[in-house]
N, C-alpha and C positions, 0 to 999 in steps of 0.2 A: 907281271909275267915271269915265270920261273926261268932261270938260266938254263943253258944246254946241259950243264952238269947236274943241276937239280932235276931236270926232266928225265935224264938218263937214270938217275938214282931212283926216282919215283917208279919208273917202269920196271926196274930191276927188283924193287921190293914187291911190286904187284906180281911179277913172274914167280917169285919165291913163294908167294902165298897161294898160288894156284896149284891144284892137283895136276899131275902130268897129263891127265886125260883131257884137260881143258885148254883151248886155244887162247892165248893172250890177245890176239887180234880180234877174235870173235867177242870176247868178254868186254874189251875196251869199246868196240863198236856198239855193243848193246847198251852200255852204261852212258856213253856220250851221245847216243842216237846219231851216229855218223856211219858212213859206208865202211866196209872192210878196208878199202883202199885208203880212205882218210885216216882210219885208225892206225893202219900200218905206217903211214907217213909220220904220224905223231910218235909212234914207238921208235921209229928210226931217226927221230930228231930232225926230220926234213920239214915238218910243220910244227911250229912252236905251240905249246898249250897256252890257252888263255887262262886267266886266274880262276874263272868259274869252272872250267873243265878240270883243273887240278883239284879244286874243292870237291867236285862231284866224285872224283876217283878216290880221294882221301876219305871222304865220308863213307863210301861203299866198302872200303877195305879197312876202315877203322885206323887210319894212319894219321899222324900228326903233320899238318902242313908246315908248322914251325921246323920240324925235323927235316922235312924235304928241302926247305929253303935254307937249312943250316942256321936258323936263328937261335941263338943261345938264350935259353929261358928256363926258369924253374917250373914252368907250367907243364902239366901232363894231360893229354887228351884221353878221357875215358868215355865210353858209351855206358849209359845207365839203363839197366833192364829192371823195371819195377812192375810187380804184378798189381793190378787192380781189376775189379769186376766190371768196370765200364769199358776199358780200352785194351786190357791184356789179362786174359783169364788163365786159370790153372791148366786148362787144356792147351792153350797157346804156349805156356811155359814148358810143358812136357814135350810138345811138338818141336819147339825150338831147340831144346836140349838134345832131342833125338836126331834132328837134322845136323846139329853141330858135331855130335858123336860120329855120325856117318861121314861128315865132311872130313874130320880128322883121320878117320880110318881109310879114306881114299888116298892118303899119301903113302908113298913107299917107306919113308922114314918118319916115325912119329913116336912121341913119348909124352906121358902125363905125370906130373909130380903133384901130389895132393897132401898139403899140410892141414891137418884137421883138429878141431876141438870137439867135434861131435862125430857120431857115426856118419861117414861120408854119404852124401845124397844117393849115390849109385847103389849102395847096399840096402836101401829101404824097400826094394821092389822084388825080392826073392819069393816072399810068402804072402798069401792073400790077406790074412788078418792084419799084417803090418801095413800093407798097401792101403787097406781100408781105413785104418786108424790114422795114418799119415794124411790121407785125403781129408778126413774129418777135421783133424787138428789144424791143417793149413787153411781150410775153408772157414772154420769157425774162429780160430784165434788170430790168424795172420791176416786173412782177407776180410774177416768180419762180414761174410756174406749174409744178407738178411734172411735167406732161406734156412740158415743154420743157427739163427739166434736162440731158438728154444728147442732145437732138435737134439734128440739123444743119439748116441753113437750107434750106427747101424753097420755091422761088419759085412752086410750083404748089399750095402747102398752105393757101391762104386759101379759106374756104368761100364759095360763091356769095352767101350772105346778107351776109357782111361786106363783100365787094367791092361788092355792090349798095348797101349803106348808105353806104360810102365815096364812091361816085360821086354818090349823091343829095345827100350832105353838101356836096361841092364844087360841085355844080350849084346848090344853094341859095345858096352863098356868092357865086357869080358874079352873082346877081341883087341882091345887097345893096350899096348905095353904101358905099364904103370908102376910108379913108385908111390907108396902111401906111407905117411909118417903119423902114427897114432900115439896117444898117451892113455893112461889108465882112467882118465876122467871122461873119455869119449861117450860112454853110455849114460852118464849122469843126466843129461838133458832129456833123453828119451824116457828114462825112468821117472823123472820129475813130471813130465807131461802126462804119462799114464796115471801117476798118483793123483795129480790135480783133478783129472776127470773122474777118477774113482771117488775122490773126496767130495766132489760137487754132485755126485749122483747121476752122471750122464751116461754111465754104462748101463745097459739093460739088465745085465746079470753078472754074477761073479764068474760064470763060465766064460763070458766074453773078455773079462779082464785077464783071466788065465790064458785065453787064446792069444791075446796080443803079447803078453809076456813070453809065452812059449814061442811065438813067431820071432820075437826079438832074440831069445836064446838060440833058436835055430839059425838065425842070421849070423850071430857071433860064431857059432860052431861051424857054419859054412865058410865064413871068412877064415877061420882057423885052418880048415882043410885046404883052402886055396893057398894060404901062406905056407903050409907044410909042403905042398907040391910045387910051390913057386910058379903057379899058373892060375889063371882065372877060368872058371867054368860055372855053368848053371847047375842048380840042384838036379841030381839024377844023371848028369853027364859023367862020362868016364874021364878023369883027369889025365890018365896015361895016354890019351889020344891028343892031348893039348901040348903046344909048345910053351916053354918057359916065357912068361911075360909079366911076372908080378914080383916086385921086390918090396919088402915090408920092413919098416923100421919101428922099433920101440923107443919112443922119445921120452926121456926122463928129465930133459933139460928145461924146456919152457912149455907153457900152455899157450900155443899160438892161436892165430885166427884161422878161419877156413879160407885157405888160399890155394888156387889151382894154377899151375904153370903148364901150358901145352907147348910142345916143341914139334914143329912140322918142317922137315927139310931145313933145319937150322933157323927157322923163323919162330920167335917166341911170342906167346900171347898169355897175359895174366888175367885171371878172373878173381875178383875180390868179393866174397860173399858178405852181405850185411842184412840185418833184420830177417833172418831165417831163410827166406826164399829169394830175396832181391840180390842183384850182383852188378858190379861194374867191370868193364872189359877194356883193356888197353893193349896196343902193340907198340907202345913207345919203346924204342930200342934200348935206351939207357936205363929206363925203369925196369924193363924185363930182365936185362942183363944183371942188374943189381939184385933183383929178386931171386934170380937163378943162383947167384953166388951166395946169398944169404941161406937159401935152402941147402946148398951143397955144404956150407959150413955147419949147419944143423945136423945134416946126415953124418958128418965126420964125428960128431959127438954122441950120436944115437947108436943103437945096437941093431944090426941086421938079424932078424929072426925068421926070415923065409928060407926054407930048405935046410938051413943049418941052425945051430943054437937051440936044440930041442928043449933043453932045460929052461932057457930064458923064454922060449915060446910058450911053454906050459905055464910058467909063472904069470906071464902077461895075460894070457887068455883066461887063466884061472881066476885072476882078480876081477875081470869083467863079468865072467859067468857067475861068480859068487854073489856079486851085487844083484844080478837078475834073479838068481835062484832064491836069494833071501826074500825078495818081494813076492816071488811066485809061491813060496811056502806060506806066506802070511795072507794070501788072497783066499 
C-alpha cells in the first residue's frame, strides 16, 4: 500500500494531467468504480489506496508506479502502440492520434517539440495525392495487408472516412503551439518510397507519379509558408488571421530520430517513433526532463528560421525543393 506522501504525489500528478474542464473526483470514481464520495476520500488521503487501485490509476494515466513509490530504478515504463491488422488498424491509428491532439489542445498551456528525421507525420495530410500514397505505402509495406499484396497504387482508393480523419488530424495540429527541428535529409525517405514503387511498376501511370511528387512539393512549399509567417494554417487559409504558434529550427548538427515531446501545464510526455508508424509513450518524469534538456541543447546549436533569417530559410527549403524537383523533372 502506498504511503500517504506517495498517494498525495500520485493524485497531484493525475490532477496535472487532467484538462481544467474535467473533475478529478469524477475521473477517479470512474476508473476505480467507486462512488464520488469514496473517490474524494482517497484524493484527500482519508482512505488509503490499495495497491491494485494505485496500479489501475497508473496504467490509465501512463505513470510509473516505481516513481510514485519513489523506488530508485533505471527502468522506465513505456506504453507500446503497435499497428497490426488484427487488433489495431490504420483507422484506429488515425483516430487515436486525432483524439490525442484534441486532448492536448484542451489544455490552457501546451507545447509540442518535434525532432524529426523524416517529414513529420502531421504534414502528410494537406493534399489528397499524398494522403492516398501514404495510405497505400503504410498498408502495403508496413502493415503488409493481404488486400494490398498485388494491388497497384490507386490515388482515388482512400475511403472518405480516412480522408476526413486525416484532415481533422492536421487541422488539430495547426492549432497546437509547436517547435519543429528539421534537417536537409527529411525528404529523402519520402522520395525513396516513391521511387521504389515507380521502379516496381505499381503506379498506374507517369501522371500519378507526378501527382504524388507535386503533392510532396506543395507540402514543402506550404510548410515553408507557415515557417515564414511563424504560424500554422491549412492550405487556403489566411495566415494573417492566425496567432504565432510555430517555431522552426534548421538542424545541421545531428540526424536524430523521430521524437515528440508534449508539454501540458508543465507535465511532459515523450513519444518515440519506431518502424515508421509504431511508437512508445512515457510520462516518466526523469526521462522526460532529460529528453527536454537534450532537445533544448540541440536547439541552442540549431538555427531559427521561422519569421526571421530569410536567407537561411530560402537555403534550407531550396535544398529540399531541389531534390523533389529533380525527380519531378525526370518522371
